C-alpha positions as a Markdown table, in Angstrom:
| # | Residue | x | y | z |
|---|---|---|---|---|
| 1 | Met | -6.3 | 125.6 | -190.3 |
| 2 | Arg | -9.3 | 125.7 | -187.9 |
| 3 | Thr | -9.2 | 121.9 | -187.5 |
| 4 | Leu | -5.5 | 121.9 | -186.8 |
| 5 | Leu | -5.7 | 124.2 | -183.7 |
| 6 | Pro | -7.9 | 122.0 | -181.6 |
| 7 | Val | -5.7 | 118.9 | -182.4 |
| 8 | Val | -2.6 | 120.9 | -181.4 |
| 9 | Ala | -4.3 | 122.0 | -178.2 |
| 10 | Val | -5.3 | 118.5 | -177.2 |
| 11 | Phe | -1.9 | 117.1 | -178.1 |
| 12 | Gly | -0.2 | 119.8 | -176.0 |
| 13 | Thr | -2.4 | 119.1 | -173.0 |
| 14 | Ala | -1.7 | 115.4 | -173.3 |
| 15 | Leu | 2.1 | 116.1 | -173.3 |
| 16 | Ala | 1.8 | 118.4 | -170.3 |
| 17 | Gly | 0.2 | 115.5 | -168.3 |
| 18 | Leu | 3.0 | 113.1 | -169.3 |
| 19 | Ala | 5.8 | 115.5 | -168.4 |
| 20 | Ala | 5.0 | 115.9 | -164.7 |
| 21 | Glu | 8.0 | 116.7 | -162.7 |
| 22 | Val | 8.9 | 118.1 | -159.3 |
| 23 | Ser | 12.0 | 119.9 | -158.1 |
| 24 | Ile | 12.8 | 120.0 | -154.4 |
| 25 | Tyr | 15.2 | 122.6 | -153.0 |
| 26 | Thr | 16.2 | 121.6 | -149.5 |
| 27 | Val | 17.0 | 124.0 | -146.7 |
| 28 | Pro | 20.3 | 123.3 | -144.9 |
| 29 | Arg | 18.8 | 123.4 | -141.4 |
| 30 | Tyr | 15.3 | 123.3 | -139.9 |
| 31 | Arg | 14.1 | 123.7 | -136.4 |
| 32 | Met | 11.2 | 121.4 | -135.7 |
| 33 | Gln | 8.3 | 123.0 | -133.8 |
| 34 | Gly | 5.9 | 120.0 | -133.6 |
| 35 | Asp | 5.7 | 116.3 | -133.9 |
| 36 | Val | 4.6 | 116.2 | -137.6 |
| 37 | Leu | 7.2 | 117.0 | -140.3 |
| 38 | Glu | 6.0 | 117.6 | -143.8 |
| 39 | Leu | 8.0 | 118.0 | -147.0 |
| 40 | Arg | 7.1 | 121.6 | -147.4 |
| 41 | Asp | 8.7 | 122.3 | -144.0 |
| 42 | Val | 12.2 | 121.3 | -145.1 |
| 43 | Ala | 12.1 | 122.3 | -148.8 |
| 44 | Arg | 10.9 | 124.7 | -151.4 |
| 45 | Ile | 8.9 | 122.7 | -153.9 |
| 46 | Glu | 8.4 | 123.5 | -157.6 |
| 47 | Val | 5.6 | 121.4 | -159.2 |
| 48 | Arg | 2.6 | 122.1 | -161.2 |
| 49 | Asp | -0.4 | 123.5 | -159.2 |
| 50 | Ala | -2.4 | 120.4 | -159.5 |
| 51 | Asp | 0.2 | 118.4 | -157.5 |
| 52 | Arg | 1.5 | 121.1 | -155.2 |
| 53 | Glu | -0.7 | 120.2 | -152.2 |
| 54 | Ser | -0.2 | 116.5 | -152.5 |
| 55 | Val | 3.6 | 116.7 | -152.7 |
| 56 | Gly | 4.0 | 119.5 | -150.1 |
| 57 | Ser | 1.9 | 117.7 | -147.5 |
| 58 | Met | 3.8 | 114.4 | -147.7 |
| 59 | Val | 4.6 | 113.5 | -144.1 |
| 60 | Ile | 8.2 | 112.5 | -143.4 |
| 61 | Asp | 8.4 | 109.4 | -141.3 |
| 62 | Pro | 10.3 | 110.0 | -138.0 |
| 63 | Cys | 12.5 | 107.0 | -138.6 |
| 64 | Leu | 14.1 | 109.0 | -141.5 |
| 65 | Tyr | 15.3 | 111.8 | -139.2 |
| 66 | Glu | 16.0 | 110.0 | -135.9 |
| 67 | Asp | 19.7 | 110.7 | -136.6 |
| 68 | Gly | 18.9 | 114.4 | -136.9 |
| 69 | Phe | 19.5 | 114.5 | -140.6 |
| 70 | Ile | 17.4 | 113.8 | -143.7 |
| 71 | Asp | 19.6 | 113.2 | -146.8 |
| 72 | Arg | 18.7 | 113.7 | -150.4 |
| 73 | Arg | 18.2 | 110.0 | -151.1 |
| 74 | Glu | 15.6 | 109.7 | -148.3 |
| 75 | Leu | 13.7 | 112.7 | -149.7 |
| 76 | Leu | 13.9 | 111.3 | -153.2 |
| 77 | Asp | 12.6 | 107.9 | -152.1 |
| 78 | Leu | 9.8 | 109.6 | -150.2 |
| 79 | Val | 8.6 | 111.7 | -153.1 |
| 80 | Lys | 8.9 | 108.9 | -155.6 |
| 81 | Ser | 6.7 | 106.7 | -153.4 |
| 82 | Gly | 3.8 | 109.2 | -153.8 |
| 83 | Phe | 4.5 | 110.9 | -157.1 |
| 84 | Ser | 4.6 | 109.3 | -160.5 |
| 85 | Gly | 6.6 | 111.9 | -162.4 |
| 86 | Thr | 10.3 | 112.8 | -162.5 |
| 87 | Val | 11.8 | 114.0 | -159.2 |
| 88 | Tyr | 14.8 | 116.2 | -158.8 |
| 89 | Val | 16.3 | 116.9 | -155.3 |
| 90 | His | 18.7 | 119.9 | -155.0 |
| 91 | Gly | 20.8 | 120.2 | -151.9 |
| 92 | Gly | 22.6 | 117.6 | -149.7 |
| 93 | Gly | 19.9 | 117.2 | -147.1 |
| 94 | Val | 18.5 | 118.8 | -144.0 |
| 95 | Ala | 19.9 | 119.0 | -140.5 |
| 96 | Leu | 17.1 | 119.0 | -137.9 |
| 97 | Ser | 16.9 | 120.3 | -134.4 |
| 98 | Arg | 14.1 | 120.5 | -131.9 |
| 99 | Asp | 12.3 | 123.7 | -130.9 |
| 100 | Gly | 14.0 | 123.9 | -127.6 |
| 101 | Ala | 17.5 | 123.8 | -129.1 |
| 102 | Gly | 18.2 | 127.5 | -128.4 |
| 103 | Thr | 18.5 | 130.6 | -130.5 |
| 104 | Gln | 20.3 | 130.8 | -133.8 |
| 105 | Arg | 23.0 | 132.9 | -132.1 |
| 106 | Glu | 23.5 | 130.0 | -129.6 |
| 107 | Ala | 23.6 | 127.5 | -132.5 |
| 108 | Ala | 26.2 | 129.7 | -134.3 |
| 109 | Asp | 28.3 | 129.8 | -131.1 |
| 110 | Gln | 28.2 | 126.0 | -130.9 |
| 111 | Met | 29.5 | 125.4 | -134.5 |
| 112 | Gln | 32.1 | 122.7 | -134.3 |
| 113 | Val | 33.6 | 123.6 | -137.7 |
| 114 | Arg | 33.7 | 127.1 | -139.2 |
| 115 | Lys | 34.6 | 128.3 | -142.6 |
| 116 | Gly | 38.4 | 128.8 | -142.8 |
| 117 | Asp | 39.2 | 126.6 | -139.7 |
| 118 | Arg | 42.2 | 124.3 | -140.0 |
| 119 | Ile | 40.7 | 120.9 | -139.5 |
| 120 | Arg | 41.6 | 117.2 | -139.5 |
| 121 | Tyr | 40.0 | 115.2 | -142.3 |
| 122 | Ser | 39.9 | 111.5 | -141.9 |
| 123 | Val | 38.7 | 108.6 | -144.1 |
| 124 | Val | 37.6 | 105.5 | -142.2 |
| 125 | Arg | 37.2 | 102.0 | -143.7 |
| 126 | Gly | 36.8 | 99.2 | -141.2 |
| 127 | Arg | 39.6 | 99.5 | -138.7 |
| 128 | Val | 41.8 | 101.6 | -141.0 |
| 129 | Lys | 41.8 | 105.4 | -140.5 |
| 130 | Val | 43.8 | 107.9 | -142.6 |
| 131 | Glu | 44.0 | 111.5 | -141.6 |
| 132 | Ile | 45.2 | 114.6 | -143.4 |
| 133 | Gly | 45.0 | 118.3 | -142.7 |
| 134 | Gly | 42.7 | 120.7 | -144.5 |
| 135 | Val | 40.7 | 123.9 | -144.4 |
| 136 | Ala | 36.9 | 123.9 | -143.9 |
| 137 | Met | 35.0 | 125.6 | -146.7 |
| 138 | Gly | 31.8 | 126.0 | -144.7 |
| 139 | Asp | 30.3 | 126.0 | -141.2 |
| 140 | Gly | 28.9 | 122.9 | -139.6 |
| 141 | Leu | 27.5 | 121.2 | -136.4 |
| 142 | Glu | 28.1 | 117.5 | -135.7 |
| 143 | Gly | 26.5 | 115.5 | -138.5 |
| 144 | Asp | 26.5 | 118.3 | -141.0 |
| 145 | Glu | 28.2 | 117.7 | -144.4 |
| 146 | Val | 30.9 | 120.3 | -145.2 |
| 147 | Gln | 33.4 | 120.6 | -147.9 |
| 148 | Val | 37.1 | 120.6 | -147.1 |
| 149 | Arg | 40.1 | 121.8 | -149.1 |
| 150 | Leu | 42.8 | 119.3 | -148.3 |
| 151 | Asn | 46.5 | 120.3 | -148.0 |
| 152 | Thr | 46.9 | 118.7 | -151.4 |
| 153 | Asn | 44.4 | 121.3 | -152.8 |
| 154 | Lys | 41.8 | 118.6 | -153.5 |
| 155 | Val | 38.2 | 119.5 | -152.4 |
| 156 | Val | 36.3 | 116.7 | -150.7 |
| 157 | Ser | 33.2 | 116.5 | -148.5 |
| 158 | Gly | 32.5 | 114.7 | -145.2 |
| 159 | Arg | 30.5 | 114.9 | -142.0 |
| 160 | Val | 31.5 | 116.9 | -139.0 |
| 161 | Ser | 32.3 | 114.3 | -136.3 |
| 162 | Ser | 33.6 | 116.6 | -133.5 |
| 163 | Ser | 35.3 | 119.9 | -133.0 |
| 164 | Leu | 37.6 | 120.6 | -135.9 |
| 165 | Arg | 37.2 | 117.1 | -137.3 |
| 166 | Val | 35.5 | 115.9 | -140.5 |
| 167 | Glu | 35.1 | 112.2 | -141.4 |
| 168 | Ser | 34.3 | 110.3 | -144.5 |
| 169 | Gly | 33.6 | 106.6 | -144.7 |
| 170 | Leu | 34.3 | 104.5 | -147.8 |
């Protein structure tokens, strides 16, 4: 029995090294306060202690958020480029604004779609555009992804394009 315990301990340690994984939980919005944006700024990160600093300090390239949004695929690719384990990203992405964008109260007043608003949902493919009415299931600024309950009771998601309008491209 004494010889079995060290073997089990070594085997367990080896398995722990092979099963490295990271879970990233994005925040819906982040107000940038400087020029450098790190992963830990826009997400809560769950990873073993040995990898916490290296994953959290990954710098996000400005070209990824020049549109004001970092989506989950961009975050997934970023982390996979510097982490060899399994990567899980939870959340749709992060909407970014600059420090001088105003207070949270001002941002709330500027919401282009609010939960419960009757909106127009459109699907665009090439030069064809189909619109249908619906009700917003969340708040959003231009570029934010929100869910919409269509008049047919189907729930879909799209990006806020303007006041009371949500679009989805095929």
